[in-house]
C-alpha positions, 0 to 999 in steps of 0.5 A: 787106409788107417782107421782113427778112433776117439776111443782109446781107453781099450787100446794098448799103447803100442810103445808098451809092447816093446820087448822088456819088463813093461811088456812082461808086466802087461802079459802077467796082469792079463794072465792073472785076469784069466787070459790063456797063455803058454809058459816056458821057463819063466816066460809067459806067452799070450796064447791066441784063442781068438785073433783079430782078422780083417779088416772086414768090409765094414772096416773093422776086425772080426774075432775068429779062432786060429788054427793051432797047427798040431800036425806036420806034413807027414801027419805026425805031431810037430811038437814033442809031447813032453814039450807040449805038456810043459807049455800047456802047464800040464806037466811038473817037468822043469825046463832043465828037465826038458833039456835032458830029453833029447827028443824035446831038447832042440824045440825047447831051446828054439822056443826059449830063444824066440821068447827071450829075444822077442818078449824079454828083449834079450840080445842075441849075443854080447852087447855093450851095457848088457850082462853077457849072462843075459844074452840068447847065446849064453842062455842056450850055451850056443858056441856059434854066438850070434849066428847060432842064436839068430838061427835058434830065434828064427826057428822058435818064431815059426814054432810059436806061430804054429801054436797061435802065440803072440806076437808071432801069429800076427807077425806070420800073417804079415810075412815077418817070421823068416829073417829079421823082424821090422824095426819096432815091429810092436808098433805095427797096428795088426800086432797091437790089435791082436794083443788087445784081442787077447788081453780083453776080447769083449773090450776089443769087440766094443772098440771096433764099433767105435772105429771111424774110418776116413771117407774114401778119396773121391779123387783117387784114380 
């Protein structure tokens, strides 16, 4: 059941979450307002310190703290320490310096592939009207072209999900990490709700109290 609300001032238009320049501008504006981020190369990624979780019995979302998965099944950090420091803006290393470190290179490339594809909107490989230099395959120097780029993006999405990053954390909750994402995934209510929860948690909580849910269908079986 989908809620309706007369109060849309606090909500982000899901169309504006389409990968590309407008989405980047929204993220940068929120970063300037002090919202937490991960940063890799020139891409800023929303870091979900609180996530929309629900719907609850009242019909709205609660804000809860997600678990950033720090350890793998063997009890070791799943993210290379050098890469973690760069993402958390605690290192002066550049992305190119990171690629020179074999232990962090693969994870860095995969994270970059997912970020450039799902946030910047870069295609996997050659596409009419798109400069070849603005493709995942060229950016990462992948000889396998589209297939290799697709595999890198998929692996990167899983890493970002473990870091509780948007949009991959909510997409993961919906079961959309492995394989192609749905068309217009940014229009999914749970995805846009989590962007709003990151962008302005106080406004998001206030908006929940104004959500009107349709009355149950008494004729339903």
